[in-house]
C-alpha positions as CSV (number, residue, x, y, z in Angstrom):
1,M,-19.6,107.9,210.3
2,T,-17.3,104.9,210.8
3,S,-17.2,101.9,208.3
4,K,-18.5,98.8,208.9
5,M,-15.3,96.9,208.7
6,A,-13.8,99.4,211.4
7,L,-16.4,99.0,213.6
8,A,-15.3,95.2,213.4
9,L,-11.7,96.0,213.9
10,E,-12.7,97.4,216.7
11,L,-14.6,94.5,218.1
12,L,-12.1,92.1,217.4
13,R,-9.2,94.5,218.8
14,D,-9.3,92.9,222.4
15,G,-7.9,90.0,220.8
16,E,-10.2,87.4,222.5
17,W,-12.7,84.9,220.5
18,H,-15.6,85.9,218.9
19,S,-19.0,84.4,217.0
20,L,-19.4,85.1,213.0
21,E,-23.5,85.7,214.8
22,E,-21.8,88.6,217.5
23,I,-19.8,90.1,215.4
24,R,-23.0,90.7,212.2
25,E,-24.6,91.1,215.3
26,I,-22.7,94.2,216.1
27,V,-21.6,95.6,213.2
28,E,-25.2,95.1,211.9
29,I,-24.5,93.1,208.6
30,N,-25.5,89.7,207.4
31,E,-24.5,86.2,207.6
32,Y,-23.1,86.2,204.5
33,Q,-21.1,89.5,204.8
34,A,-19.8,87.9,208.1
35,K,-18.1,85.5,206.4
36,E,-16.8,87.0,203.6
37,F,-15.0,89.7,205.9
38,A,-14.0,86.8,208.2
39,S,-12.7,84.7,205.0
40,F,-11.2,88.0,204.0
41,L,-9.0,88.5,207.1
42,G,-8.2,84.9,207.3
43,E,-7.0,85.0,203.5
44,Y,-4.2,87.7,204.5
45,D,-3.1,86.1,207.7
46,F,-4.9,89.1,209.7
47,A,-7.1,86.7,211.9
48,T,-7.7,83.0,212.5
49,R,-11.3,80.9,212.7
50,D,-11.5,78.2,214.7
51,S,-14.5,75.1,214.1
52,H,-17.1,76.9,215.7
53,N,-17.0,80.1,213.7
54,K,-15.7,82.1,216.2
55,V,-12.5,84.7,215.0
56,R,-9.6,86.4,216.4
57,L,-6.9,88.4,215.0
58,T,-3.6,86.9,214.9
59,K,-0.6,88.8,217.0
60,R,1.0,90.5,214.4
61,F,-2.3,92.4,213.0
62,L,-3.2,93.0,216.7
63,D,0.3,94.5,217.3
64,L,0.4,96.1,213.8
65,L,-3.2,97.4,214.3
66,C,-3.0,98.7,217.7
67,D,0.8,100.6,216.5
68,N,-1.4,102.6,214.2
69,V,-5.3,103.2,215.6
70,A,-5.9,106.0,218.3
71,V,-6.9,104.5,221.2
């Protein structure tokens, strides 16, 4: 069974901007959980969030993630 965090990271792994709504729908989490997930990523500089509530992984974290996760 894949965790919801792993599903969200898989979605974000393309390096593109994704809305919290898109993350919420695909990962099947509520709005609060999507915001908390985005806040967690931002707190540790794993992702940036724009003024439209879209999230994108930072290049540094994306490089780390892609180096350590099998495609």
